[in-house]
DRENSEZA-423879 format. One line per 8 residues: number of its first residue (from 1); their letters; for each residue x, y, z of N, C-alpha, C. Coordinates in Angstrom, 3 decimals, padded with zeros to 6 digits. Last residue first. Example, Ala and Ser with C-alpha at 12.3 -4.5 7.8 and 13.67 -1.06 7.14 Angstrom:
BEGIN
2 = SA = 012.850:-002.250:007.080:013.670:-001.060:007.140:012.900:000.030:007.870 | 013.190:-005.690:007.800:012.300:-004.500:007.800:013.200:-003.300:007.800
This chain:
BEGIN
192 = XXXXXXXX = 003.214:-013.064:-027.303:004.492:-012.482:-026.865:005.512:-013.554:-026.637 | 000.579:-013.658:-027.918:001.612:-013.810:-028.927:002.940:-013.197:-028.576 | -001.383:-013.816:-026.100:-001.216:-012.498:-026.725:-000.123:-012.527:-027.782 | -001.002:-016.382:-025.225:-002.224:-016.078:-025.968:-002.084:-014.755:-026.701 | 001.395:-016.014:-023.822:001.370:-016.899:-024.982:000.144:-016.615:-025.845 | 000.541:-014.301:-021.758:001.535:-013.824:-022.718:001.568:-014.675:-023.979 | -001.204:-015.999:-020.418:-001.749:-014.795:-021.058:-000.766:-014.234:-022.079 | 000.635:-017.902:-019.471:-000.437:-018.306:-020.388:-001.008:-017.105:-021.133
184 = XXXXXXXX = 002.169:-016.314:-017.777:002.793:-016.926:-018.961:001.744:-017.350:-019.975 | 000.226:-015.726:-015.845:000.850:-014.644:-016.605:001.508:-015.155:-017.863 | -000.271:-018.240:-014.770:-001.347:-017.597:-015.531:-000.813:-016.405:-016.330 | 002.278:-018.677:-013.568:001.763:-019.588:-014.605:000.682:-018.906:-015.432 | 002.392:-016.522:-011.730:003.435:-016.699:-012.745:002.917:-017.566:-013.891 | 000.102:-017.029:-010.177:000.229:-015.762:-010.899:001.269:-015.870:-012.012 | 000.736:-019.535:-009.080:-000.447:-019.378:-009.934:-000.351:-018.108:-010.782 | 002.985:-018.842:-007.535:003.115:-019.800:-008.642:001.944:-019.654:-009.609
176 = XXXXXXXX = 001.748:-017.064:-005.690:002.836:-016.606:-006.564:002.973:-017.523:-007.769 | -000.153:-018.771:-004.453:-000.568:-017.549:-005.130:000.481:-017.033:-006.099 | 001.525:-020.728:-003.345:000.539:-021.114:-004.369:000.094:-019.885:-005.154 | 002.830:-019.086:-001.480:003.596:-019.721:-002.560:002.664:-020.140:-003.691 | 000.669:-018.439:000.194:001.398:-017.387:-000.515:002.188:-017.939:-001.683 | 000.073:-020.975:001.196:-000.934:-020.260:000.398:-000.281:-019.139:-000.401 | 002.441:-021.464:002.643:002.077:-022.331:001.519:001.057:-021.642:000.611 | 002.220:-019.437:004.573:003.367:-019.457:003.656:003.038:-020.294:002.430
168 = XXXXXXXX = -000.139:-020.286:005.851:-000.078:-018.974:005.201:001.066:-018.904:004.195 | 000.697:-022.748:006.852:-000.410:-022.713:005.891:-000.417:-021.385:005.147 | 002.620:-021.831:008.612:003.042:-022.665:007.486:001.949:-022.746:006.421 | 001.108:-020.495:010.485:002.010:-019.699:009.646:002.483:-020.512:008.445 | -000.164:-022.371:012.009:-000.912:-021.795:010.894:-000.022:-020.961:009.980 | 001.605:-025.258:012.926:001.464:-023.819:013.092:000.826:-023.224:011.834 | -000.195:-028.239:013.296:000.827:-027.504:012.539:000.557:-026.023:012.731 | -001.814:-030.520:013.947:-001.074:-029.761:014.951:000.123:-029.083:014.286
160 = XXXXXXXX = -004.851:-030.479:012.092:-003.448:-030.851:012.258:-002.782:-029.971:013.305 | -007.482:-029.511:011.941:-007.247:-030.930:012.215:-005.788:-031.307:012.492 | -007.525:-026.675:011.561:-008.507:-027.341:012.411:-008.065:-028.734:012.864 | -005.491:-025.903:009.858:-005.612:-025.231:011.154:-006.529:-025.973:012.109 | -005.976:-027.641:007.701:-004.688:-027.687:008.398:-004.817:-027.056:009.781 | -008.549:-026.778:006.945:-008.343:-028.141:007.446:-007.032:-028.272:008.219 | -007.968:-024.132:006.084:-008.934:-024.377:007.151:-008.704:-025.747:007.776 | -006.201:-024.631:003.988:-005.726:-023.871:005.151:-006.653:-024.093:006.350
152 = XXXXXXXX = -008.000:-026.026:002.277:-006.766:-026.656:002.766:-006.240:-025.962:004.011 | -009.930:-024.077:001.769:-010.308:-025.312:002.466:-009.089:-026.018:003.045 | -008.284:-022.203:000.403:-009.011:-021.827:001.625:-009.397:-023.063:002.433 | -007.394:-023.760:-001.774:-006.425:-023.178:-000.845:-007.106:-022.828:000.479 | -009.866:-024.327:-003.011:-009.033:-025.424:-002.509:-008.005:-024.920:-001.492 | -010.612:-021.735:-003.717:-011.475:-022.503:-002.808:-010.673:-023.651:-002.187 | -008.583:-021.157:-005.501:-008.657:-020.398:-004.260:-009.582:-021.070:-003.241 | -009.148:-023.066:-007.564:-007.870:-023.083:-006.850:-007.973:-022.354:-005.515
144 = XXXXXXXX = -011.697:-022.305:-008.470:-011.500:-023.627:-007.849:-010.209:-023.667:-007.038 | -012.139:-018.888:-007.462:-012.089:-019.930:-008.483:-011.782:-021.236:-007.754 | -013.210:-015.609:-006.515:-013.078:-017.033:-006.241:-012.933:-017.836:-007.527 | -012.152:-012.800:-005.653:-012.423:-013.372:-006.982:-012.161:-014.875:-006.885 | -013.724:-011.382:-002.752:-012.675:-012.164:-003.404:-013.122:-012.647:-004.780 | -015.896:-010.255:-001.575:-015.030:-009.367:-002.354:-013.940:-010.125:-003.106 | -017.063:-012.158:-000.013:-017.815:-011.702:-001.192:-016.946:-010.855:-002.115 | -015.357:-012.346:002.125:-015.291:-013.401:001.112:-016.071:-013.034:-000.145
136 = XXXXXXXX = -016.116:-010.151:003.692:-014.847:-010.118:002.970:-014.761:-011.185:001.885 | -018.649:-011.016:004.667:-018.490:-009.753:003.927:-017.224:-009.756:003.084 | -017.960:-013.448:005.972:-018.925:-013.440:004.869:-018.751:-012.179:004.021 | -016.158:-012.538:007.947:-015.734:-013.533:006.952:-016.656:-013.503:005.737 | -017.810:-010.820:009.436:-016.637:-010.290:008.743:-016.163:-011.247:007.649 | -019.677:-012.701:010.435:-020.116:-011.581:009.607:-018.953:-011.011:008.793 | -018.006:-014.255:012.042:-018.652:-014.865:010.873:-019.125:-013.778:009.910 | -017.394:-012.295:013.987:-016.330:-012.876:013.168:-016.916:-013.510:011.910
128 = XXXXXXXX = -019.927:-011.808:015.101:-019.173:-010.721:014.478:-018.082:-011.251:013.548 | -020.490:-014.351:016.162:-021.333:-013.808:015.094:-020.608:-012.674:014.369 | -018.546:-014.466:018.163:-018.541:-015.467:017.090:-019.350:-014.956:015.901 | -019.435:-012.432:019.836:-018.179:-012.248:019.102:-018.087:-013.251:017.953 | -021.655:-013.519:021.084:-021.859:-012.454:020.096:-020.609:-012.232:019.259 | -020.379:-015.306:022.821:-021.285:-015.821:021.789:-021.506:-014.780:020.701 | -018.985:-013.517:024.479:-018.244:-014.478:023.645:-019.121:-015.025:022.528 | -021.136:-012.247:025.771:-020.280:-011.479:024.869:-019.508:-012.412:023.954
120 = XXXXXXXX = -022.097:-014.379:027.350:-022.935:-013.780:026.311:-022.119:-013.001:025.291 | -019.895:-014.723:029.046:-020.344:-015.838:028.197:-021.208:-015.323:027.058 | -019.847:-012.230:030.318:-018.764:-012.584:029.411:-019.106:-013.795:028.541 | -022.206:-012.422:031.855:-022.073:-011.374:030.839:-020.975:-011.735:029.842 | -021.531:-014.532:033.582:-022.638:-014.689:032.630:-022.555:-013.655:031.509 | -019.460:-013.314:035.068:-019.200:-014.523:034.279:-020.277:-014.728:033.223 | -020.920:-011.281:036.290:-019.818:-010.933:035.391:-019.497:-012.119:034.492 | -022.636:-012.828:037.850:-023.178:-011.922:036.828:-022.107:-011.517:035.811
112 = XXXXXXXX = -020.971:-014.209:039.645:-021.807:-014.964:038.702:-022.286:-014.076:037.561 | -017.707:-013.497:040.525:-019.045:-012.938:040.405:-019.827:-013.648:039.298 | -015.063:-014.122:040.857:-016.038:-015.155:041.197:-017.484:-014.674:041.085 | -013.679:-011.779:040.104:-013.397:-013.043:039.427:-014.423:-014.139:039.721 | -013.923:-009.242:041.257:-014.998:-009.727:040.397:-014.803:-011.133:039.840 | -011.700:-008.612:042.810:-013.028:-008.290:043.326:-014.151:-008.989:042.553 | -009.504:-009.271:041.287:-009.770:-010.076:042.484:-011.160:-009.811:043.060 | -009.596:-007.243:039.281:-009.855:-008.653:038.981:-010.225:-009.462:040.225
104 = XXXXXXXX = -008.913:-004.565:039.557:-010.232:-004.991:040.023:-010.508:-006.496:039.906 | -006.331:-004.339:038.505:-006.611:-003.800:039.838:-007.902:-004.403:040.409 | -006.598:-005.472:036.020:-005.609:-006.040:036.942:-005.839:-005.543:038.366 | -008.520:-003.776:034.872:-008.870:-005.165:035.200:-007.886:-005.759:036.196 | -006.974:-001.444:034.485:-008.155:-001.427:035.364:-008.510:-002.845:035.811 | -005.008:-002.401:032.701:-004.617:-001.765:033.967:-005.787:-001.780:034.961 | -006.604:-003.285:030.611:-005.794:-004.265:031.355:-005.354:-003.680:032.696 | -007.685:-000.819:029.733:-008.559:-001.884:030.242:-007.780:-002.895:031.079
96 = XXXXXXXX = -005.375:000.528:028.847:-006.178:001.088:029.945:-007.051:-000.008:030.578 | -004.625:-001.207:026.750:-003.708:-000.928:027.863:-004.482:-000.420:029.079 | -006.832:-000.988:025.098:-006.485:-002.290:025.691:-005.570:-002.111:026.888 | -006.706:001.750:024.347:-007.841:001.224:025.131:-007.543:-000.122:025.797 | -004.087:001.858:022.922:-004.336:002.525:024.202:-005.544:001.987:024.973 | -004.034:000.702:020.374:-003.438:-000.016:021.506:-003.843:000.569:022.860 | -005.191:002.447:018.583:-005.768:001.110:018.701:-005.236:000.366:019.925 | -003.571:004.752:018.935:-005.014:004.801:019.155:-005.625:003.428:019.367
88 = XXXXXXXX = -001.059:003.845:018.135:-001.253:004.268:019.521:-002.741:004.280:019.864 | -001.672:003.399:015.429:-001.201:002.304:016.274:-001.406:002.637:017.750 | -002.349:005.985:014.558:-003.319:004.889:014.467:-002.947:003.741:015.397 | 000.083:007.373:015.035:-001.170:007.816:015.654:-002.207:006.693:015.664 | 001.919:005.932:013.425:002.107:006.006:014.875:000.805:006.393:015.583 | 000.845:006.383:010.880:000.987:005.006:011.372:001.116:005.003:012.897 | 001.134:009.147:010.791:-000.209:008.557:010.744:-000.197:007.131:011.255 | 003.909:009.328:010.734:003.184:009.875:011.888:001.753:009.346:011.941
80 = XXXXXXXX = 004.382:008.100:008.219:004.905:007.499:009.453:004.170:008.026:010.688 | 001.378:008.843:006.332:002.788:008.498:006.473:003.139:007.917:007.828 | -001.404:009.092:006.285:-000.588:010.224:006.744:000.875:009.859:007.008 | -002.691:006.860:005.067:-003.337:008.165:005.129:-002.385:009.315:005.437 | -000.985:004.700:005.234:-001.660:004.955:003.960:-002.225:006.368:003.922 | -000.472:004.695:007.950:000.603:005.043:007.004:000.008:005.434:005.658 | -002.998:003.896:008.893:-002.425:005.172:009.292:-001.331:005.627:008.348 | -003.164:001.344:007.746:-004.134:002.379:007.365:-003.591:003.758:007.713
72 = XXXXXXXX = -000.964:000.072:009.037:-001.031:000.186:007.581:-001.985:001.291:007.146 | -001.705:000.264:011.745:-000.454:000.856:011.286:-000.487:001.072:009.776 | -004.030:-001.244:011.752:-004.095:000.177:012.092:-002.844:000.901:011.597 | -002.902:-003.760:011.149:-003.864:-003.143:010.233:-003.973:-001.644:010.490 | -001.333:-004.217:013.420:-000.693:-004.118:012.107:-001.615:-003.424:011.110 | -003.401:-004.376:015.257:-002.389:-003.330:015.416:-001.674:-003.123:014.091 | -004.681:-006.615:014.304:-005.413:-005.350:014.296:-004.459:-004.177:014.508 | -002.838:-008.705:014.660:-003.157:-008.257:013.304:-003.868:-006.916:013.289
64 = XXXXXXXX = -000.145:-008.527:016.881:-001.599:-008.611:016.722:-002.010:-008.003:015.377 | 002.942:-009.907:015.476:002.151:-008.986:016.279:000.669:-009.156:016.035 | 004.447:-010.384:012.237:004.397:-010.557:013.696:003.539:-009.505:014.381 | 002.320:-010.975:009.348:003.450:-010.331:010.016:003.324:-010.487:011.527 | 000.007:-012.020:008.340:001.251:-012.730:008.035:002.464:-012.132:008.737 | -002.013:-010.308:008.927:-002.088:-011.645:009.514:-000.775:-012.403:009.339 | -001.268:-008.143:007.363:-001.329:-007.997:008.822:-001.343:-009.343:009.526 | -001.545:-009.204:004.774:-000.231:-008.788:005.264:-000.223:-008.722:006.785
56 = XXXXXXXX = -004.315:-009.698:004.756:-003.364:-010.775:004.455:-001.979:-010.440:004.993 | -005.287:-007.131:005.312:-005.549:-008.230:006.245:-004.588:-009.384:006.015 | -004.390:-005.742:003.044:-003.935:-005.336:004.368:-004.140:-006.461:005.386 | -005.882:-007.040:001.056:-004.419:-007.109:001.038:-003.849:-006.787:002.412 | -008.456:-006.276:001.910:-008.099:-007.692:001.831:-006.584:-007.871:001.823 | -008.176:-003.498:001.652:-008.443:-004.080:002.964:-008.092:-005.566:002.965 | -007.813:-003.210:-001.078:-006.719:-002.839:-000.180:-006.929:-003.421:001.212 | -010.377:-004.018:-001.881:-009.215:-004.801:-002.291:-008.012:-004.489:-001.396
48 = XXXXXXXX = -011.944:-001.971:-000.788:-012.147:-003.359:-000.359:-010.928:-004.211:-000.693 | -009.730:000.848:-000.108:-010.740:000.134:-000.886:-010.924:-001.265:-000.307 | -009.446:003.352:002.486:-008.911:002.256:001.684:-010.064:001.604:000.926 | -010.952:005.502:003.279:-009.506:005.601:003.398:-008.814:004.536:002.564 | -013.701:005.973:003.443:-013.086:005.663:002.147:-011.566:005.885:002.164 | -015.322:006.351:005.611:-014.260:007.341:005.392:-013.531:007.154:004.061 | -017.324:004.248:005.180:-017.647:005.606:005.624:-016.566:006.619:005.239 | -016.091:001.891:003.983:-017.398:002.416:003.578:-017.598:003.888:003.947
40 = XXXXXXXX = -013.402:001.659:005.042:-013.742:001.437:003.632:-015.023:002.161:003.257 | -013.253:002.378:007.760:-012.135:002.699:006.862:-012.473:002.552:005.386 | -015.807:001.643:008.951:-015.174:002.950:009.140:-014.180:003.288:008.030 | -016.380:-000.975:007.992:-017.385:000.093:007.923:-016.737:001.475:008.006 | -013.995:-002.347:008.599:-014.461:-002.231:007.213:-015.435:-001.072:007.069 | -014.019:-002.107:011.380:-012.880:-001.597:010.618:-013.282:-001.374:009.164 | -016.342:-003.509:011.929:-016.279:-002.088:012.246:-015.137:-001.407:011.499 | -015.653:-006.112:011.105:-016.781:-005.415:010.477:-016.755:-003.915:010.732
32 = XXXXXXXX = -013.208:-006.554:012.769:-013.221:-006.515:011.300:-014.423:-005.803:010.688 | -013.315:-006.941:015.474:-013.215:-005.566:015.010:-013.343:-005.454:013.488 | -013.152:-009.587:015.891:-014.457:-008.981:016.134:-014.488:-007.540:015.640 | -010.444:-009.875:015.469:-011.373:-010.406:014.475:-012.772:-009.834:014.649 | -009.253:-008.631:017.799:-009.117:-008.092:016.458:-010.130:-008.586:015.446 | -011.520:-008.988:020.642:-010.244:-008.953:019.943:-010.358:-008.471:018.508 | -013.847:-008.826:022.085:-013.541:-010.072:021.404:-012.274:-010.046:020.593 | -015.559:-005.775:021.650:-015.191:-006.873:022.532:-014.855:-008.078:021.682
24 = XXXXXXXX = -015.063:-002.440:020.965:-015.165:-003.765:020.364:-014.698:-004.796:021.364 | -014.547:000.122:021.823:-015.938:-000.338:021.816:-016.131:-001.668:021.109 | -011.809:000.615:021.626:-012.482:000.768:022.919:-013.866:000.146:022.953 | -011.152:000.284:018.922:-010.599:-000.622:019.927:-011.384:-000.573:021.234 | -012.587:002.354:017.720:-012.723:000.974:017.245:-012.271:-000.004:018.317 | -011.586:004.576:019.158:-012.994:004.172:019.304:-013.207:002.733:018.837 | -008.915:004.531:018.241:-009.193:004.453:019.675:-010.629:003.967:019.883 | -009.258:004.923:015.533:-008.782:003.615:015.990:-008.957:003.446:017.497
16 = XXXXXXXX = -010.253:007.594:015.620:-010.967:006.527:014.899:-010.550:005.158:015.428 | -008.272:008.991:016.989:-009.593:008.843:017.618:-010.412:007.748:016.935 | -006.052:008.818:015.172:-005.970:008.340:016.549:-007.360:008.038:017.105 | -007.115:010.025:012.844:-006.629:008.638:012.816:-006.606:008.062:014.233 | -007.663:012.578:013.875:-008.744:011.772:013.298:-008.342:010.305:013.254 | -005.068:013.389:014.627:-006.114:013.254:015.645:-007.252:012.379:015.125 | -003.841:013.593:012.169:-003.358:012.570:013.101:-004.394:012.331:014.198 | -006.063:014.072:009.383:-005.318:014.549:010.551:-004.906:013.380:011.445
8 = XXXXXXXX = -005.542:013.493:006.011:-006.242:013.028:007.199:-005.418:013.432:008.419 | -004.733:014.245:003.448:-004.600:015.185:004.544:-005.420:014.775:005.763 | -002.758:011.849:001.612:-003.987:012.569:001.917:-003.785:013.420:003.157 | -000.716:010.323:000.492:-000.452:011.705:000.851:-001.710:012.508:001.143 | -000.910:007.684:000.021:-001.519:008.548:-000.982:-001.310:010.026:-000.660 | 001.478:005.323:000.411:000.902:006.490:001.078:000.377:007.428:000.007 | 000.634:002.122:-000.873:001.406:003.350:-000.929:000.684:004.448:-000.178 | 000.834:-001.166:000.000:000.000:000.000:000.000:000.886:001.238:000.000
């Protein structure tokens, strides 16, 4: 993703990612629909295709993917300072929450109502993640190969005791090989 040099303010980037992080329960994947709504649909900071690329890169690089995604969007909008503002914005609510929870944890750890609330929140998070998967999968240009890659990665992560990073690396290699082969075929058809 290249920095388009837009004039999005650092405060806007910070506050956007702060709100996304502060009002989303369930971690980064639960944030996907809100990230898409804010960054693609409402503010048009990135396109659907850029979001898919950003998610692939963010998931493939070290660290929490939502922090990586915030960094990419921030850089895309306002360069290095934008990346810093977005990253700080997305990380700060979690830091504040952990500080508060660490102080109050002993008071609430055995509370039946708190436990029940978190069970309900976990169930809703599953729906948010499924929603994000459905929305993003509609944007992909599916063919038999990509369906096979997706199913293969799913099966590896579900049934085998193999680190998912190897499935991501394998999927990346398949994508590169497919692109090279299909590029050669197109060149032959064009008579080059």
